[in-house]
N, CA, C and O of each residue as an XYZ file, in Angstrom:
348
protein
N      93.717     82.795    128.293
C      94.397     83.398    127.156
C      93.996     84.869    127.051
O      92.819     85.206    127.183
N      94.949     85.720    126.820
C      94.715     87.153    126.717
C      94.498     87.542    125.260
O      95.258     87.128    124.384
N      93.477     88.326    125.003
C      93.182     88.812    123.655
C      92.967     90.316    123.749
O      91.847     90.803    123.590
N      94.034     91.040    124.007
C      93.957     92.483    124.143
C      93.516     92.888    125.540
O      93.380     92.052    126.433
N      93.301     94.162    125.710
C      92.890     94.695    127.011
C      91.401     95.039    127.040
O      90.947     95.769    127.921
N      90.649     94.515    126.085
C      89.205     94.723    126.077
C      88.794     96.168    125.873
O      87.837     96.635    126.490
N      89.516     96.889    125.002
C      89.270     98.308    124.712
C      89.408     99.186    125.947
O      88.889    100.301    125.987
N      90.106     98.681    126.945
C      90.437     99.443    128.153
C      91.933     99.746    128.119
O      92.700     99.075    127.429
N      92.326    100.754    128.864
C      93.738    101.097    128.978
C      94.291    100.539    130.278
O      93.591    100.470    131.289
N      95.569    100.138    130.237
C      96.232     99.686    131.452
C      96.490    100.902    132.341
O      96.268    102.037    131.920
N      96.952    100.670    133.549
C      97.283    101.784    134.448
C      98.362    102.691    133.869
O      98.448    103.867    134.222
N      99.187    102.138    132.977
C     100.257    102.922    132.337
C      99.803    103.541    131.014
O     100.628    104.082    130.277
N      98.512    103.472    130.701
C      97.884    104.055    129.507
C      98.214    103.342    128.195
O      98.273    103.982    127.145
N      98.427    102.035    128.243
C      98.589    101.228    127.036
C      97.267    100.523    126.745
O      96.577    100.067    127.657
N      96.928    100.443    125.462
C      95.795     99.625    125.032
C      96.330     98.598    124.042
O      96.927     98.965    123.030
N      96.123     97.327    124.323
C      96.499     96.252    123.419
C      95.231     95.755    122.740
O      94.234     95.467    123.402
N      95.275     95.656    121.410
C      94.091     95.333    120.633
C      93.788     93.842    120.631
O      94.694     93.012    120.718
N      92.518     93.514    120.531
C      92.115     92.127    120.325
C      92.451     91.767    118.874
O      92.657     92.647    118.039
N      92.503     90.485    118.594
C      92.790     90.027    117.227
C      91.813     90.650    116.235
O      92.204     91.008    115.124
N      90.570     90.782    116.618
C      89.548     91.323    115.717
C      89.771     92.805    115.397
O      89.303     93.282    114.364
N      90.465     93.528    116.252
C      90.648     94.972    116.073
C      91.919     95.325    115.285
O      92.066     96.462    114.836
N      92.830     94.372    115.116
C      94.094     94.638    114.416
C      93.814     94.962    112.952
O      93.114     94.224    112.257
N      94.388     96.107    112.491
C      94.183     96.555    111.107
C      95.501     97.081    110.549
O      96.426     97.417    111.288
N      95.554     97.140    109.209
C      96.698     97.793    108.569
C      96.707     99.266    108.977
O      95.661     99.854    109.251
N      97.891     99.843    109.013
C      98.031    101.260    109.364
C      97.158    102.115    108.455
O      96.502    103.045    108.923
N      97.144    101.808    107.154
C      96.359    102.615    106.208
C      94.868    102.597    106.548
O      94.196    103.614    106.380
N      94.344    101.486    107.012
C      92.923    101.403    107.393
C      92.680    102.054    108.755
O      91.679    102.745    108.949
N      93.596    101.833    109.691
C      93.442    102.371    111.049
C      93.346    103.895    111.036
O      92.567    104.478    111.790
N      94.138    104.535    110.181
C      94.195    106.004    110.184
C      93.567    106.641    108.955
O      93.800    107.819    108.685
N      92.791    105.897    108.220
C      92.139    106.401    107.012
C      91.314    107.659    107.293
O      91.324    108.594    106.492
N      90.613    107.693    108.403
C      89.769    108.843    108.737
C      90.251    109.546    110.004
O      89.469    110.222    110.671
N      91.504    109.397    110.332
C      92.069    109.970    111.553
C      92.006    111.491    111.537
O      92.381    112.128    110.553
N      91.538    112.054    112.616
C      91.551    113.507    112.820
C      92.027    113.731    114.234
O      91.257    113.583    115.183
N      93.246    114.075    114.379
C      93.765    114.281    115.717
C      95.237    114.623    115.715
O      95.858    114.803    114.667
N      95.770    114.707    116.901
C      97.180    115.026    117.103
C      97.794    113.858    117.845
O      97.255    113.420    118.861
N      98.913    113.345    117.355
C      99.622    113.723    116.137
C      98.886    113.262    114.878
O      97.982    112.429    114.936
N      99.293    113.821    113.749
C      98.631    113.520    112.487
C      99.150    112.196    111.922
O     100.104    112.181    111.144
N      98.528    111.100    112.310
C      98.951    109.781    111.843
C      98.624    109.551    110.370
O      99.178    108.627    109.773
N      97.760    110.340    109.768
C      97.433    110.175    108.344
C      98.650    110.388    107.457
O      98.699    109.863    106.345
N      99.627    111.146    107.925
C     100.818    111.398    107.110
C     101.640    110.132    106.891
O     102.532    110.127    106.043
N     101.364    109.053    107.634
C     102.067    107.783    107.463
C     101.509    106.935    106.331
O     102.219    106.096    105.776
N     100.263    107.143    105.989
C      99.532    106.229    105.106
C     100.239    105.984    103.777
O     100.210    104.854    103.290
N     100.860    106.967    103.178
C     101.462    106.815    101.852
C     102.924    106.380    101.862
O     103.532    106.255    100.799
N     103.496    106.148    103.033
C     104.887    105.711    103.097
C     104.995    104.229    102.752
O     104.254    103.410    103.295
N     105.910    103.883    101.857
C     106.087    102.496    101.417
C     106.454    101.588    102.593
O     105.953    100.466    102.678
N     107.307    102.045    103.491
C     107.761    101.217    104.611
C     106.601    100.823    105.526
O     106.694     99.826    106.241
N     105.529    101.578    105.511
C     104.372    101.334    106.378
C     103.388    100.344    105.743
O     102.479     99.864    106.420
N     103.556    100.038    104.469
C     102.591     99.252    103.696
C     102.152     97.947    104.369
O     100.965     97.624    104.349
N     103.055     97.213    104.945
C     102.737     95.908    105.535
C     102.683     95.933    107.057
O     102.857     94.895    107.694
N     102.444     97.104    107.652
C     102.380     97.210    109.110
C     100.937     97.145    109.594
O     100.031     97.726    108.996
N     100.750     96.424    110.694
C      99.450     96.259    111.313
C      99.485     96.790    112.740
O     100.348     96.399    113.527
N      98.557     97.676    113.079
C      98.484     98.286    114.408
C      97.953     97.260    115.399
O      96.914     96.640    115.170
N      98.684     97.083    116.518
C      98.247     96.134    117.542
C      98.130     96.748    118.933
O      97.628     96.103    119.854
N      98.595     98.001    119.096
C      98.521     98.644    120.414
C      98.743    100.141    120.261
O      99.225    100.617    119.233
N      98.376    100.880    121.321
C      98.679    102.300    121.349
C      98.968    102.730    122.782
O      98.632    102.035    123.741
N      99.590    103.878    122.898
C      99.925    104.448    124.199
C      99.301    105.824    124.312
O      99.364    106.623    123.377
N      98.708    106.094    125.441
C      98.186    107.416    125.775
C      97.213    107.940    124.710
O      97.374    109.040    124.182
N      96.195    107.113    124.412
C      95.127    107.512    123.493
C      95.659    107.888    122.112
O      95.314    108.935    121.565
N      96.502    107.021    121.558
C      97.093    107.141    120.223
C      98.195    108.185    120.099
O      98.514    108.602    118.986
N      98.779    108.615    121.200
C      99.955    109.487    121.105
C     101.064    108.739    120.360
O     101.705    109.283    119.461
N     101.276    107.479    120.754
C     102.191    106.579    120.066
C     101.397    105.334    119.688
O     100.517    104.895    120.429
N     101.719    104.775    118.529
C     101.033    103.582    118.046
C     102.081    102.516    117.768
O     103.166    102.816    117.270
N     101.754    101.276    118.090
C     102.669    100.161    117.874
C     102.127     99.286    116.757
O     100.944     98.946    116.738
N     103.007     98.921    115.820
C     102.595     98.123    114.671
C     103.637     97.042    114.395
O     104.820     97.220    114.681
N     103.192     95.940    113.847
C     104.065     94.821    113.501
C     104.024     94.617    111.993
O     102.975     94.751    111.363
N     105.182     94.291    111.427
C     105.260     94.037    109.990
C     104.923     92.568    109.738
O     105.587     91.669    110.253
N     103.885     92.341    108.941
C     103.456     90.987    108.592
C     103.421     90.863    107.076
O     103.110     91.822    106.370
N     103.747     89.664    106.582
C     103.710     89.436    105.138
C     103.222     88.029    104.861
O     103.118     87.207    105.771
N     102.927     87.758    103.613
C     102.449     86.439    103.197
C     103.547     85.380    103.318
O     103.263     84.213    103.587
N     104.796     85.793    103.120
C     105.917     84.872    103.174
C     106.332     84.620    104.623
O     106.225     85.502    105.474
N     106.801     83.418    104.886
C     107.291     83.086    106.222
C     108.613     83.803    106.472
O     109.494     83.816    105.611
N     108.746     84.397    107.652
C     109.982     85.075    108.031
C     110.411     84.588    109.409
O     109.593     84.105    110.192
N     111.700     84.720    109.694
C     112.201     84.298    111.000
C     111.805     85.268    112.103
O     111.640     84.870    113.256
N     111.654     86.535    111.750
C     111.227     87.521    112.748
C     110.355     88.580    112.083
O     110.447     88.821    110.879
N     109.525     89.194    112.882
C     108.652     90.262    112.406
C     109.038     91.545    113.130
O     109.069     91.592    114.360
N     109.328     92.579    112.358
C     109.750     93.852    112.940
C     108.575     94.547    113.609
O     107.445     94.490    113.125
N     108.856     95.200    114.724
C     107.854     95.989    115.441
C     108.268     97.455    115.341
O     109.439     97.794    115.512
N     107.296     98.316    115.062
C     107.541     99.744    114.882
C     106.740    100.542    115.903
O     105.674    100.123    116.356
N     107.284    101.703    116.249
C     106.532    102.693    117.020
C     106.302    103.869    116.082
O     107.227    104.334    115.416
N     105.063    104.345    116.034
C     104.667    105.411    115.111
C     104.151    106.606    115.903
O     103.455    106.458    116.908
N     104.511    107.797    115.421
C     104.025    109.021    116.048
C     103.957    110.100    114.975
O     104.984    110.636    114.559
N     102.742    110.414    114.530
C     102.600    111.396    113.463
C     103.292    110.871    112.219
O     103.028    109.741    111.808
N     104.168    111.653    111.608
C     104.879    111.195    110.416
C     106.194    110.500    110.761
O     106.922    110.089    109.857
N     106.505    110.364    112.011
C     107.738    109.718    112.456
C     107.498    108.254    112.784
O     106.418    107.877    113.239
N     108.504    107.443    112.551
C     108.426    106.025    112.919
C     109.826    105.513    113.230
O     110.823    106.054    112.751
N     109.883    104.475    114.030
C     111.166    103.886    114.403
C     110.963    102.391    114.590
O     109.967    101.954    115.166
N     111.929    101.605    114.089
C     111.896    100.168    114.242
C     112.276     99.790    115.648
O     112.308     98.606    115.982
């Protein structure tokens, strides 16, 4: 069973997080200092229920999944970059 990439990057520069490392976007970037500025996402309502599960090229792009307490048929996946995001 695979549980992330063990804090290593794949040959294509993707890092997939272990279950223990998955955090809400607001917690993941609470103390972020870098480029792009992912802190600008923290106060967006649409980001509230997103959990970071992977990144590309040392956080150039971040991948997050929308999770909630209620059962849903599908969970949306987002790509985040600075203040930009796309479903």
